[in-house]
Steps between C-alpha positions, in 0.01 A plus 500: 500500500706790375593763762477864404791737586411762762625861468581711810309823447570642845879551473752676273766337295870574547521632142217749565669617818830560321326690219319719756824585679672589172214731404511668841875551473461656156231733630716589804796577274288725286369677811847551653633629169214744472570621855880512517621508143678790337165647403307333779233645722735548798759676283237726350363578847851587623560723200166671552581561866846636411346728239248631752772558761715684248209716385410585861863587583535703181184694581623567855841613375348730240268653762789564742719643222217738404480616862877548506489709182224721639695565821825538307345786303455686827879504533507444877691170512757316288383208287678240715318614816163493325559149365609376842186643659279317250686171455696472825866581548626145446301472175674789322847442355720726282510395134722719285344848498169359623372235739368147525183466708338183635133444574331169592786293360529692170757761400491795267747760374447870571704756306654818643182693416277264694359321195428128485708344222506147361303201618402404852677170578494248778785546746777251429451477122776597258751262655486641855524219753390564862774407745514433871792663676710370786438619856817380674704823510732384223650725233284555189723583205209629290357735764843590637400460868468237767148362471269542801545234766171358624441281804212389722215562256610844381340585164617749238222739397432749221261792482220441250179697447511658844582179689807307611492149351746212505777512241473142380803548272723610791672731253284809436726731705771714338788717620545747216757783493380848412704743294602864528347701784138399441288321759503125431157338530595187307637279777250262655677359804388151603213498751392207716222421746540295815198451725335799335797731562694669219877503446735630229817324381825697510754289302863490607699783342821699515500880483718802432430865595553747215498855639579645157135451397246726673122468510280792609166454675240715671687463831865510394766311308633144499750297304526183299523152647615251241382144563588166345336177609728217611473139616604373841853418386578874474601651835670809639623753244528405135801575281317792340418662833144380565412413861276200564228641721540383864125433538555177305719353773281363780728375773725248324259445210534669162147574372385507138259777601269619777125530527385840629158586640320680220330734749550615855376239745130517592266280706587454867774341708309169513448483125718741299410555134670651194225628274392819319227736616547409868580712804866447586582334832648767730542596865716203602865510602786350302517178704131435431550579131785249485295228667196572282701468179632158609142368511495495119782243486448153350697176509731613217441875524667733750272802547658788688478874551675686218862601561674820392694321226181338368337841480809617313473209254150609400597869492802442275310280255226765493750775415657286228388464140314183603277703731407867460820592316572800722138619530405564862228281652184695590411543869209311656326803649202319651465603866301184581803287406323307222748259343583550133352850485653780292570870530245774554340668199617859457273784402558702288854356458526122530861415582632151421660406835300668777218753542265516800402230749158332489301249708369236261623422149285548194500221241790648304702539823477131590789267417360409156387852406687737270629703799546210741728312261751786514561411865628160387868422452427406137243768415247221440314247715791254507726695734534556877278766662508729805877550492442875490245637746216307660637398840863560585641147511726356765758260356754282677796735488628551856772696677739367763869509582503127413251213477511452876432868574200600290293798610145362539334817635118466475499224237369228733818299444746408771821297500302174520228570242712669233569258209816301554561439130663797331329425169185663638644848550762744371727629776646853493777589742557861389294817534584626153478335161807423289622286213460184708123534462445293186163439336286631787411832334670708768843629397484420128167678444506751785273798431384378158168664403537707818391198709568515873853377579523483881725235656515291820588597852460342844150643549377426148641154420233353267470579128184652355455520123283660234348788695134538589204626295559865596878506450468652148847570357674317789326170420642252254675170445829652628347644821670397826409640841573273801293504818481326838301190397181606680149454365313781326178521296703598192773232521467184290724224364551258209564127464769324295529132412817298460428178313 
């Protein structure tokens, strides 16, 4: 009997399986191509999103420019100030006769009349490549300064749209020289945050006093301080007569720069802070100030109470073309000792340096307001504040016949508690200033802008700087009036970092 062949109808042949896989692969290839190809769905979605973002940014820029033009027609403020108010100070850059402005990652060109010209473009187009700068204190040939030196989680910050945000490029700062006798608002000194506290980088420099150039202010006259930035290999006096500022020698170490508290110290002795819009920490003696400042130290950061020479380093850079270019810093005339506050508002005459005292600052008198910024060492938000007025600041400049015979008076120090390392204080062994006082803003700048110019004696052995809120014409970055080291409700201090 003939057997019939049976067919397996429940399975699938190998050939059918292979054909199915090939078909699926073809379909998958078509799908991937339609998603990720040059004209794929994902590409089109990205382009649509980019177009929407650009249109939104362009609309925002046009709206802000219209507001600027309306306010410009009132004639109350220069174009640069109006643009900075609308776009943020760090988002407005000079561009020929006009400016470049940035909004939401897009940039536009504004001409000298405040008109929007050309196309709105994404930041970084046109061949511009974002860079990340060094933060090791080394010399930067392009910027012409020693870059900021960061340690222990310090972060560089920039001011953008009313807030301080991290500078992810580590290179947004600039030390720009002004020209002539005009106030220089172009420098944006490097700012950093550490544990919520603000500091400003003073790069290593050499200086020369030029008494042949005179600047006139509301309070008096001052002279030119010529500055050139140098690396750590340059020491002493250069061949062309520039003196490397002594603040950049910390004990036996040559520093690439110093970090200076952006504001007078606030908070309390348990937890000192360095922030704007705070009540300054006062009514403690010098020994307590010194100990409080040390609490801000880190493993690689030496926090200490500011010395006389460190004050001088800030003052000289401020006077130079890289700071205010001879323009006097306005007095913080707030009687409640609010950090970062500006001068009083005069009526009917509003003077640029000082007017009348007041209790609480209005918005334009705060550190980021149009008036408050004039109390900064740069004339913008990137400088150091409260160096004229506010509290009168004790600094570690002390008098004694030698280091073993310092007059402690009411400072709270004694022979055992006074710092043993000389890098933490400047010692003065004379009761009158002379040419040996280098870089500390005593002999070299004595009486500039009519600032107080008292000197040490046995009863008043501790330096006080800046003047208080009600010192008027006596207050200023060159003010020096020693006292006995005792506490007072109007005496404050400042912190410096050596990294």
